[in-house]
KEMITOR-859090 format. One record per residue (C-alpha): z, x, y. Coordinates in steps of 0.001 Angstrom, whole numbers, plus 500000, padded with zeros to 6 digits. Layout:
BEGIN
ZXY/...
***
This chain:
BEGIN
475201596889562673/476197599581560168/479732598192560106/478413594719559271/476293596166556462/479311597994555070/481315594772555213/478578592846553393/478503595499550686/482279595737550451/482883592010549944/481018591682546605/482482595002545438/486004593742546128/485221590455544393/483829592359541406/486972594481541229/489150591363541413/487199589733538580/487368592922536507/491096593162537184/491572589543536149/489656590133532919/491754593219532187/494984591284532747/493700588476530502/492795591047527828/496205592687527961/497947589309527809/495856587250525382/494017589731523119/495256588493519716/496695591666518180/498463592546521436/499736589019522034/501234588291518618/502508591836518079/504665591347521162/505722587787520344/508960586723518677/507364584706515893/509566581747514868/510591580875511318/510516577102510811/511053577040507051/511744579284504087/511692578143500446/514777576289499289/516389577217495948/514829575308493049/512206573847495346/514674572101497643/516896570312495106/519856568723496834/518698569580500364/517428567464503208/514103569115503985/513646567842507531/517192568865508507/516648572315506988/513512572883509039/515139571555512196/518009574008511715/515585576902511191/513622575824514255/516747575809516429/517794579238515155/514308580620515786/514291579347519355/517809580577520037/517629583991518414/513939584780518742/513581585502515023/510380587145513944/508561586787510626/505221588012509382/505177586274506015/507711585510503309/511343586356503972/514683586080502197/514513583562499381/510730583558499563/510501587257498774/512996586824495961/510960583968494493/507791586038494657/508642589761494615/505000590719495155/505276589442498727/507463592234500055/507921593858503437/505415596649502687/502651594206501729/503306592060504791/503548594966507182/504555594622510825/501279593507512336/502348590234513908/500775588162511125/502064584666510423/501637581457508426/500400578339510207/500368574886508600/497569572505509577/498377568823509061/496000565922509596/497094562333509141/494689559528508296/496530557106510582/495225555594513759/497626555189516650/499191551954515353/499350552807511642/501863554522509378/501083558201508847/499899559737505581/498864563385505423/495164563469504589/494809567237505026/497317569985504224/496022573478504874/498018576689505085/496488579479507174/497651583074506948/496597584668510232/496395588432510723/495533589092514396/495491592872513867/492634592609511362/491118589412512835/491450587730509448/492287584169508446/492971583130504839/493075579393504141/494839577600501293/493836573981500787/496663571969499240/495465568763497542/497362565781498920/498096564630495340/499886567890494439/503008567108492379/506172568565493931/509891567863493972/511096566060497092/514832565749497829/516189562289497113/512954561209495424/512100563526492531/508658564633491361/506012562906493468/502941563608495631/503336566159498398/501875563808501018/504844561486500379/507057564045502158/505651563095505550/505420559370504846/508929558956503416/510649560975506151/508791558982508796/509610555697507076/513266556709506960/513571555820510621/513569559367512009/510053559158513454/506844561146513118/508421564512513895/510786564116510945/507696563594508802/506235566815510173/509393568773509377/509580567371505840/505932568280505199/506545571819506497/509465572302504112/507541570831501169/504681573307501684/507120576196502121/508786575269498820/505467574945497005/503848578132498315/507103580156498286/506509581434501796/507854581036505294/506141578710507756/506000580012511314/503776577573513193/502315574118512661/499610571952514175/499373568210513483/496714565773514607/495282562372513660/491874560713513768/492189559289517277/493482562550518694/490783564657517075/487954562426518316/489410562298521825/489776566065522019/486190566755520913/484890564287523504/487135565789526201/485666569284525785/482132567874525845/481427567852522108/480636570803519844/477473572672518897/477027573352515181/474178574771513108/473788573443509550/471961575386506855/471228572169504946/471454568409505580/474849566768505035/475123563165503889/478015561317505543/479595558903503078/481724557082505648/478938555864507941/475885555991505642/473767558523507518/472636562098507081/473069565003509477/469876567104509538/469734570858509058/469536573026512162/471299573207515514/472844570014516862/475404568688519316/478083566262518099/480556563920519747/484064563291518431/483130560542515976/480378562543514279/482528565670514145/485352563731512482/482981562288509878/481683565799509175/485079567458508650/486222564583506412/483123564591504208/483724565735500628/482099563344498160/478487564234498958/479057568017498893/478150569995495773/481228572211496047/483592569385497017/486793570524498723/485672574154498965/482558573132500890/484609570827503090/486934573731503941/483954575862504987/482665572989507116/486063572615508743/486007576333509555/482594575904511183/484034573216513439/487151575247514269/484924578102515389/482676575717517333/485740574362519144/486864577893520033/483399578704521396/483384575499523399/486798576160524917/485689579594526075/482412578663527799/482533579214531602/482731575505532504/485717574935530235/487410578251531050/487914576997534603/489812573955533314/491369575560530225/494996574986531306/494251571267531715/492422571134528374/495343572789526625/497720570327528287/495684567482526808/495655569163523403/499429569478523373/500325566145524960/497617563757523808/496423565171520524/498601567667518732/502179568043517663/502646571815517590/505091574613518301/502333576938519548/502664577910523196/499759577754525644/499393581535525394/499430581347521567/496612578790521610/494504580828524031/494954583928521905/494062582086518689/490945580616520296/489932584125521340/490346585431517779/488723582516515924/485698582593518211/484729585988516811/485245585276513094/482345584361510837/483428581327508746/481773582949505731/484241585842506054/487253583533505840/488940583474502446/489155579908501091/491184578934498049/492457575661496677/496011575732495380/495516576377491640/496230573601489200/494712570792487178/494401567007487262/496693564900485096/498646561648485036/502419561489485382/505163559027486262/505908558533489960/509429557384490887/508325555760494148/505997553249492519/507568553387489033/504155553860487456/501784556568486276/499557558122488944/496918560822489004/498291564141490252/497222567681490955/499654569666488771/500235573065490432/499801576219488348/502626578370489706/501898581325487411/498389581666488826/499648581092492368/502258583859492064/499455586243491076/497135585025493823/499508584643496762/499925588356497638/496163588512498265/496194585348500380/499527585556502201/499890589341502222/498430591894504627/496690594504502510/495038597149504734/491287597092505311/489335599121502758/
***
């Protein structure tokens, strides 16, 4: 009888130890600062001389991508030409903390439509300090594109895709265009579209978000009430796209997008989804996103983002002003966002650098 009692006691103890051991292994493997500090971070793009004049942007990024995969190159911010273009972003500011720059791209195309980048957002991620700085790049920002001239930055993706090289060529061209504009390296990217985003939110069972105030949705003529609520993919998409009804415009939309990113991370890490996380990540990578993040990278990022208050994220819009200028693609004047590079060069060390915590 005593032996049976000992066995009954021992079984849950062993199970508890196994669970604790599994959690410890997961911590050692996926805890963000540990994971990215030990990862060979790729370099997909660095700024081209004179903003990419005379270079094929998509080919340049593809070459960098191949070198990164073959040699395991590591970067924590600007390197080479980028540092020369902006001396403030030096090795000592960047540090060796496993930080990196991630470009978020969202196209406004459905599955059977041509792609145009509706959202361009550069994230500087510092896993050591659990910090994320976001730079929103207006899609009408005027930049120089090889073979075209001065035009809108979202034309980089569209023109490369239309050139017969496919959607991935558009991704690579957009990566290089942002690298040239921001004078920084790009290490990772994530690209999605409307269909993919909706499908993903529905796959994980929706998201739970708490609003401090009602939000009017311009696209479907309804208002989301204040307070806690559960959304499906369609409602979540309408929310992250909303800008016109918000007092602070793009800045408010960025904060709302951060709320949803954090809600997604929380949803992925609830017990029910943890059990099927490998399958969920497979769907993210195959059905929804074009990305160079590994499964382990995505798990580690979800872990980090889950614990960050969106209000503590640093949001900036790329500095500049609205104006009209000639566009060579349509041979007419269009409204542009004219980038203020002087202000950006002063601002970028704070956004893309890794100053120590005070």
